[in-house]
NUNUGU-414217 format. One record per residue (C-alpha): x, y, z; residue in one letter. Coordinates in steps of 0.5 Angstrom, whole numbers, plus 500, padded with zeros to 3 digits. Layout:
<nodes>
XYZa;...
</nodes>
This chain:
<nodes>
834483301x;831490298x;830490290x;835495287x;838497281x;843492278x;849495276x;850502280x;855506282x;855514283x;853518277x;853526277x;850529270x;855533266x;852539265x;852547266x;847548270x;846542275x;841538275x;843531278x;849529283x;847524287x;850517287x;847511285x;847506290x;851499288x;846496293x;848490296x;843485296x;839488293x;843488286x;839484282x;832485286x;829488279x;823491283x;825496283x;831498279x;830505280x;830504287x;837506286x;838512290x;838508296x;846508295x;851505301x;850504307x;854503314x;853500321x;858502325x;858498330x;858492327x;865493323x;870490326x;875496328x;882492328x;889493327x;892500322x;895497316x;896504314x;892503308x;885507309x;885509317x;886517317x;884521322x;881527319x;885533318x;880536312x;884544309x;876546312x;877543319x;877549324x;872553320x;866552323x;868557330x;862554335x;856558338x;855557346x;849552343x;855548339x;859548344x;854544348x;853540343x;860539342x;859535349x;854530348x;856524346x;851521340x;848514342x;851511336x;858510334x;861514328x;864508323x;870506324x;875506317x;880501319x;878495314x;884491310x;883488303x;883481306x;878483312x;874486305x;873479302x;872476309x;866480312x;863480306x;863473305x;861472313x;855477312x;853472306x;853466310x;849469316x;843472311x;843466307x;842462314x;837467316x;833465308x;833458310x;831458316x;825463314x;824457308x;823452312x;817455316x;811451315x;805455312x;801456318x;808459321x;809465316x;807472319x;809479319x;814477325x;816471322x;818472315x;817480313x;820483319x;825477320x;827479313x;827486313x;832486320x;837481316x;837486310x;839491315x;844487319x;847484312x;848491309x;851495314x;856490314x;857490305x;856497303x;861501307x;867495304x;863497297x;864505298x;871504299x;872503291x;870510290x;874514294x;880510297x;887513296x;890505296x;889501290x;889495294x;883495298x;878499291x;880494287x;878488294x;872492294x;871492287x;871484288x;866484293x;861487290x;862482284x;861477290x;855481293x;852482286x;852474285x;849473291x;844478290x;842474284x;841467288x;837471293x;832474289x;831468285x;829464291x;822460290x;822457297x;822464301x;818467295x;813462298x;814464305x;812470304x;806469299x;804465305x;805470311x;801475305x;796469305x;795469313x;795477315x;789478311x;786471313x;787474320x;784480320x;792483323x;791490322x;798493320x;800500319x;800504312x;809503313x;808495315x;803494309x;808497305x;813494306x;809487305x;806490298x;814491296x;817485298x;811481295x;812485288x;820484289x;818476288x;814478282x;818483278x;824477279x;820473275x;819467280x;812465277x;817463272x;818456270x;823452273x;828453266x;827460264x;828462271x;834458272x;836462265x;835469268x;839467273x;845467269x;843472265x;842477272x;849475274x;852477267x;848483267x;851485273x;858484271x;858488266x;854494268x;859493274x;866494269x;863498265x;862502272x;870500274x;872503267x;869511269x;870510275x;879509274x;879512266x;886517268x;887519261x;889526259x;890531254x;897535253x;898542249x;903548250x;902555253x;901558247x;895552246x;891553251x;891562251x;885563254x;885559260x;885563267x;893562269x;890560277x;887553273x;894552269x;898553274x;894546276x;896542271x;902538270x;909541266x;913537263x;918536257x;915532251x;922533246x;924540245x;917544248x;913545255x;906541255x;901540260x;898535262x;890536262x;886531266x;878529263x;876530272x;871537271x;876542274x;881541269x;877539263x;871544263x;875551264x;879550258x;872548254x;870555257x;877559256x;880557250x;880562245x;884555239x;877552237x;883547235x;885546242x;877546244x;876541238x;881537239x;880537248x;872534246x;874530242x;879527246x;874527253x;869525248x;872518246x;876517253x;873512254x;871507248x;873500251x;867501254x;863501247x;862494246x;861492254x;855497253x;852493247x;852488251x;849490257x;844493253x;843486249x;841482257x;838487259x;832485252x;833478253x;831479261x;825483259x;823478254x;823472259x;818477264x;814478259x;814486258x;815490252x;820493252x;826493258x;824501259x;816498261x;820494266x;823499269x;818504269x;813500272x;815503279x;816510276x;811516277x;811516270x;808508270x;810506263x;815507257x;809511252x;809516258x;817517258x;816518250x;810523250x;813527256x;820529252x;817529245x;812535249x;818538251x;822538245x;817540241x;815547246x;824548247x;826546239x;824553237x;828557243x;834553242x;834554235x;834561236x;840560242x;844557236x;844563231x;844567237x;851563239x;854563231x;853570230x;857571236x;862566233x;862569226x;863575229x;870573233x;872568227x;871574223x;875578227x;882574229x;882572222x;879565223x;876560218x;869559219x;864553216x;857556218x;857550223x;856550231x;860545234x;860542241x;866545243x;863551241x;858550246x;861553252x;866556250x;861561247x;855561252x;861563256x;862570251x;855571251x;854572257x;860576259x;858581253x;851581254x;850581261x;858583262x;858577267x;866576268x;865568270x;872568274x;870576277x;865572281x;868566282x;874570287x;868572291x;865564292x;872562296x;870554299x;873556306x;866561305x;861558301x;860551305x;859553312x;855559309x;851553305x;851549312x;849555316x;843556311x;841549310x;841548319x;837555319x;831552314x;832545317x;832547325x;839543327x;845544328x;853541324x;858539330x;866537327x;868532330x;876529329x;874521328x;877517322x;875517315x;879515308x;882521307x;886526311x;881531307x;876528309x;871532314x;866530319x;861532323x;855530328x;848532327x;844535332x;837538332x;838546333x;835545341x;839538342x;840537350x;842530350x;843524346x;836524344x;836531339x;841527336x;840526328x;846523324x;853523321x;855527315x;861527312x;865531306x;871529301x;870535297x;876535293x;880531287x;885527288x;888519283x;882513282x;877518287x;870518283x;870524280x;864527280x;859530285x;855526289x;851524294x;852516299x;847515304x;852511308x;847509313x;839509313x;835511319x;831505321x;828501327x;832496330x;829490333x;830492340x;826498338x;831503339x;834507334x;839507329x;842513326x;843515318x;849517316x;851521309x;857522305x;859528300x;864525295x;865532291x;872535287x;872542287x;878546285x;884545290x;888552292x;893554287x;900558288x;896565286x;889564290x;886561295x;881553293x;875557290x;868556286x;865558281x;857559281x;856553278x;859550284x;856553288x;849550285x;852544285x;854543292x;847546294x;844541290x;847535293x;847539301x;840537299x;841530298x;845530304x;839532308x;834528304x;839522308x;838525314x;832528315x;828522313x;825518320x;822511317x;821505322x;824500315x;831502312x;828500304x;823506305x;829511308x;831517305x;832518298x;829511297x;824514293x;821513286x;827515282x;823520277x;822524284x;829524287x;831529284x;825533284x;827537292x;835538291x;832540284x;828545287x;833548293x;837550287x;833556286x;836559293x;843560289x;838565285x;836568290x;839576292x;840574300x;842567299x;848570295x;849576299x;850571305x;854566301x;859571298x;865574300x;870576296x;877573297x;882579299x;877585300x;872580304x;866584301x;860580298x;857580291x;854587289x;847587287x;849589280x;853583281x;848579283x;842581278x;847579272x;847572274x;840571276x;838574269x;845568267x;840563269x;836562263x;841564257x;842559253x;836556255x;834552250x;840549247x;842547254x;835543256x;835539248x;842537250x;839534256x;833531252x;838528247x;841524253x;834522255x;832519248x;839516247x;837512253x;830511252x;831508245x;836503246x;832501251x;825500247x;828497240x;827490240x;834489235x;842492238x;843498233x;850502232x;850506238x;856510236x;853512230x;846513234x;849517239x;852521235x;846522230x;841524236x;845529239x;846532232x;839532230x;836534238x;842538241x;842542235x;850542235x;855538230x;860533232x;865531229x;870526230x;867524236x;867517235x;864513241x;861519246x;856512249x;862510253x;862515257x;854515259x;855512266x;848513268x;845508263x;850502266x;848505273x;841506276x;839510272x;837506265x;830508262x;830513267x;834519264x;828522263x;827523271x;832529271x;827534268x;821530269x;823531276x;823539274x;816539274x;815537281x;821542283x;818548280x;811547283x;814546290x;818552290x;814557287x;808554292x;812554298x;818558298x;818563293x;816569298x;821567303x;825562301x;829563308x;823562312x;824556318x;817554318x;817553311x;823549311x;820545318x;814545313x;818541308x;823537312x;815534316x;812533309x;817531303x;823529307x;821526313x;817520309x;821518305x;820513300x;815510306x;808513302x;807514295x;810520291x;804523290x;802523297x;807526299x;807533294x;799534295x;800534303x;806539302x;803543296x;795542299x;793540292x;795536285x;802538283x;802541275x;806544270x;804551270x;811553274x;815550270x;813552264x;813559266x;820558268x;822556262x;818559257x;815565261x;808563260x;803558262x;800553257x;795547256x;801542256x;803534258x;808535262x;
</nodes>
């Protein structure tokens, strides 16, 4: 099976300007094919035809009836498409907890039997078809059954189903370790590779890539080790899998709150407060603020009382202290595995298959960027600190000359409001969900030449909206592209940020027909309140636009083999396409098209649009230094040879790099789910990929970002190949030259300079 990261669930960066939101796949059999931990971007996969549609037991079966339903009026062309029948049925979501486990075990048994057959081949019987192609088709069938079952744990409202989904994933991960360590199957692959070479058989470029990657799987899995060491490695991998899964499960199911009185919440918008749960505690009324983004972030940005922000931030930061010892454990396991495999560090092992190639390259990149950003960040800090002093003096509040973490979002917002006279709450009124979502879909459809047609099928929750996606001029089933699901609003025990799961990759089936992709976006947009409809902050709009970029990467890729489909690219490139697309949210004509005041129905005016564009790089130094803190922590814990006090390291490293003081924040590393779920030694990739994003936008799209011809070029050169060729080759094909960092440096600092970026 295809290698993927050992412990992966959806992740999303917590940041003011969205940089990443793609989910990281849980990876079925690939759970421990350590050759490509960065192949994490594949996520879960579903093949509807292999999932039995059984009688409903009311645990997971809903008919799509989203609050967004009916927003997308069909044009004449859409009506024609709506009458077409997709060549592939939409998936069913009718599994019981018992079925989740039974189907998982049955799929494991079937794939194990396939591996037994491959292993039993005589060396002379091993060839491309009998080994590589057979395993690729078996992988597709296996993932089609088990991947949707592990997706339930992120979205199902039923605890029994989430628990069964999690249990099934543990079983699959353990089998993934067993499968990745089968020496007999690896020897069959080696024999097949030798026979292919000796016979002079000509493979296509993608077929040769399949052979190369499958051989690399075994090499990186440690199959060349002596028996005793290989057995130890197997046990370490299983333990690592379960440890990371426990960390991520805690992250997903965290449901804490912090409570304040109405007076303590002064400054927080009334429509936000109206969404908090109010209760009586003793002789006073308090409001419970969850740690979900729509609840806690407005408090950080608007609560006037610094004590309220401090208490909330410390509780937010320490909400997953339970994960601190779990992180220590999985870091130790990774050190042991890297040593057994002969790598200097875990980071060197991970980056071997990335664009950057080694840990030294990551360190050089981070150091170079930090040196450039630090003077800018110090200036940003001075500006915000002066703003804090001014407010504290005016309000008679004590001022100790320090700038704290819980000050950043508040004064960042204040600076934008005061320097640009930009009111975040006023801007929000121009972005009703009911306008923004269809507008963004329309922009993407026009740019990339496709059409969305809403359908009323089964989903995992009544708020989920379901679409069939077609080529814009489709007249029959040959124009079918795939399916898209939108699950946009928060609820209990649902994945708590914004992420995309490519639930089904596209690939060529054994009979030569096509299996079509399916992508699902899971988000947590604010719900309507008694006073106002569901509204989106501009940050939310950028995040949504970014995530839709991942959706289309999953839909519009077209590869022969599933393992190369869509976002199955190097982990330090996978964000680049969506990061490039964030630029659309700062283009005047796009902002005008996406906006409509919820009362007046007027779009954003030119003055507000100009302020939004200017706000993009306010405090850019502090913002990116914060990202560099995360990246440096990730790199250090994965290059250090000995364990450390990770709570101390987390807090000290953040203060030294991000230039803001912490206070009594506790074990914040327990919230860093990225490195438990596929971004281990990979957080640098968020910023690294921005170099490519800036270059692609400036070179191709800046002149006319809505031009369908440029969109088609992007679709053909970047999206279509997926991971079927090296990322640098896709970039050169798209740009017409080697990529460089000039556009990125210009974007951040307004000038060009020599750089190691």
